[in-house]
Each structure stands twice: as structure tokens, then as C-alpha cells.
C-alpha positions in Angstrom: -4.7 -16.2 -32.9 -2.2 -18.6 -29.9 -2.3 -17.5 -26.4 1.1 -16.7 -25.2 1.4 -18.7 -21.4 1.4 -22.3 -20.7 -1.1 -23.1 -18.4 -4.6 -21.0 -17.6 -5.9 -23.0 -14.2 -8.8 -21.6 -12.3 -10.3 -22.8 -9.3 -13.3 -22.9 -8.7 -13.8 -20.4 -6.7 -10.8 -18.3 -8.0 -12.0 -15.1 -10.4 -12.6 -11.0 -9.8 -16.2 -11.1 -8.7 -18.2 -7.4 -9.4 -22.5 -7.4 -9.3 -24.6 -4.8 -11.0 -27.7 -4.4 -10.6 -28.7 -8.4 -9.0 -26.2 -9.3 -11.7 -23.2 -11.5 -10.3 -20.5 -11.6 -13.0 -17.1 -13.8 -12.2 -14.3 -13.3 -14.7 -12.5 -16.3 -15.2 -10.3 -15.4 -17.4 -9.1 -12.1 -18.2 -8.6 -10.6 -21.8 -4.5 -10.3 -20.5 -3.9 -13.7 -20.1 -5.1 -14.4 -23.5 -3.6 -10.9 -25.5 -7.1 -10.4 -25.6 -8.3 -13.6 -27.9 -11.0 -14.2 -25.4 -11.9 -14.3 -22.2 -14.0 -15.5 -20.4 -17.2 -15.1 -17.2 -19.1 -17.1 -14.8 -22.6 -15.1 -14.0 -26.3 -15.5 -11.7 -28.5 -14.1 -13.7 -31.7 -12.8 -11.1 -35.1 -13.8 -11.7 -37.2 -11.6 -12.8 -33.3 -9.8 -14.9 -33.9 -8.5 -18.1 -30.8 -7.3 -20.5 -32.9 -4.5 -22.8 -31.7 -5.5 -26.7 -28.2 -4.2 -27.7 -25.1 -6.1 -30.6 -21.6 -5.9 -29.7 -20.1 -4.1 -32.9 -16.4 -5.4 -32.6 -17.4 -8.7 -30.2 -19.0 -12.7 -30.7 -20.6 -13.8 -27.2 -21.3 -18.1 -27.4 -23.1 -18.6 -23.6 -23.4 -21.6 -22.4 -25.9 -22.8 -19.4 -25.6 -25.2 -16.4 -28.2 -24.3 -14.5 -32.4 -22.1 -15.0 -32.9 -21.4 -17.7 -33.6 -18.0 -19.7 -35.4 -16.2 -22.3 -33.4 -15.6 -25.4 -33.3 -13.0 -28.6 -31.2 -12.8 -30.8 -32.0 -11.6 -34.0 -35.6 -11.3 -34.8 -35.7 -15.0 -32.8 -36.8 -15.5 -29.5 -35.5 -19.2 -27.4 -36.1 -20.6 -23.6 -32.2 -22.1 -23.1 -32.1 -24.2 -20.7 -29.5 -26.1 -18.7 -27.0 -27.9 -21.0 -28.0 -24.7 -24.5 -25.6 -22.7 -25.9 -26.1 -20.3 -28.1 -24.1 -17.7 -30.7 -24.7 -14.0 -30.2 -22.8 -13.1 -33.1 -21.3 -9.7 -33.8 -23.0 -6.5 -35.2 -26.6 -9.1 -34.0 -29.0 -7.6 -32.1 -30.2 -10.3 -28.3 -31.7 -9.5 -25.3 -31.7 -12.0 -22.1 -33.8 -12.3 -20.1 -34.9 -15.0 -17.0 -38.9 -15.3 -16.2 -38.6 -18.0 -13.6 -39.0 -17.9 -10.3 -34.9 -19.5 -9.2 -31.6 -17.5 -10.2 -29.6 -18.6 -13.9 -26.4 -19.9 -13.8 -24.1 -19.3 -17.3 -20.9 -19.0 -18.7 -20.0 -16.8 -21.4 -17.1 -16.0 -23.4 -16.0 -12.8 -25.2 -14.1 -13.0 -28.9 -12.3 -10.8 -28.9 -12.2 -10.1 -25.0 -13.2 -6.9 -23.1 -16.4 -7.2 -22.2 -15.1 -7.8 -18.7 -14.0 -4.5 -18.7 -18.0 -2.9 -19.8 -19.2 -5.3 -16.2 -16.7 -3.4 -13.7 -17.7 -0.4 -15.6 -21.3 -0.9 -14.8 -20.5 -2.0 -11.6 -19.2 0.8 -10.9 -21.7 3.8 -12.5 -24.2 1.7 -10.7 -22.8 1.3 -7.2 -21.2 5.9 -7.5 -25.1 6.7 -8.0 -28.3 6.0 -6.9 -30.1 6.6 -9.9 -28.3 7.2 -12.9 -30.5 6.9 -15.8 -30.8 4.7 -18.6 -29.2 7.1 -20.9 -25.2 7.3 -18.2 -25.9 3.2 -18.8 -26.5 3.0 -23.0 -23.5 6.3 -23.4 -21.5 4.1 -20.8 -22.3 1.1 -23.2 -21.2 2.7 -26.0 -17.5 2.4 -23.9 -17.0 -0.4 -24.0 -18.7 -2.2 -27.7 -22.2 -2.7 -26.0 -25.4 -0.4 -28.5 -28.3 -0.1 -26.9 -31.9 -0.5 -29.3 -34.3 0.4 -27.0 -36.5 0.6 -30.1 -36.1 -3.7 -30.0 -38.5 -3.9 -26.0 -41.1 -2.5 -27.1 -42.6 -6.3 -28.7 -39.5 -8.6 -25.9 -41.5 -6.2 -22.8 -45.2 -6.9 -24.3 -44.3 -10.8 -25.2 -42.8 -12.0 -22.3 -44.5 -9.4 -19.1 -41.2 -8.1 -18.8 -40.1 -5.4 -17.1 -37.2 -2.6 -17.3 -34.5 -2.2 -15.4 -34.2 0.1 -12.5 -30.9 1.1 -12.5 -31.1 2.5 -9.1 -33.0 -0.2 -7.5 -31.5 -3.0 -4.7 -31.5 -6.2 -5.5 
């Protein structure tokens, strides 16, 4: 798919920032800039954070770690991703992320096709609009943005890695 622009340049502090559940996500390249072909975000993932298992039916994700170390589950494999690591989360495949270190993780994610940036914005609105949204509300909202949560896969990760389930109403 051709991108109908001559160039896209984003300065180091450029992009639109949203925050939710301790995360900071900066959309560097939006789907509207690429005719929906892809989007790219830069993220800061806080210590102790856990993104529960989920999958996307239409979206492939490519992650790249700039600083820090993430625990990652893709399909049935768990691994650590440190600086310089690329990892792919293919559409339809369950995946999860966590940070069990005491340092935040700085990363890039590319989504194809674009659209995950809209999910992050919706998630930020949902969390800020309610002092304590229920997990069911988050799961339902995720469905509108190609994010299908799979809570049945979380207990193994919680037990194996000592993870804590995210608390939507908690201030971080």
C-alpha cells in the first residue's frame, strides 16, 4: 500500500500525548497521515504495570525496546525484551506485557493497519471520566478498537511472575 505523502517528519518532542493507568503514550505517526496503513507510538511503561492478555483480529504490532526491560507473552511463549529487542505480536495471537523492574520502559510500537492510537485515546478518556471504571467497561470499550481481552490467560502470568491486576481507579 502506497502512502500518499512525500514525507512525514516528527520532531523529538512532537506528537499527541495521552496518559492512562500510569502509561504515557505519544502518537508519533497517526493513521490519517498514512491513509490508515500504519501508526507509530512512543510509550513510557511504568514499573509494576501489567497489560493483561488480549488479541487483535485485524492489527499486527511490532515493538522495539529503547530503554528498560519488559516481560512479554506472545502465544504460549514468555520472554524478556530489553534494549534493542524487536518483537512481533501478530493479529489473532494472544499477547501480554508487564514490567517487573523498578524502572520505566521506553519503547516504540508500530501498528498495521493504523487504529490503536484511537484505542489509547478512548482508554485515557474512559479512565479519566470515571473514578473507578470496572474492568468489564474496559473490556467492552476494547472491543470497539479491535482489542479482545482474554482474562482466562492472566492467572498463569500473575502466578508465574508475581503480577498485579491493573486497578483502573488507582492514581499512579
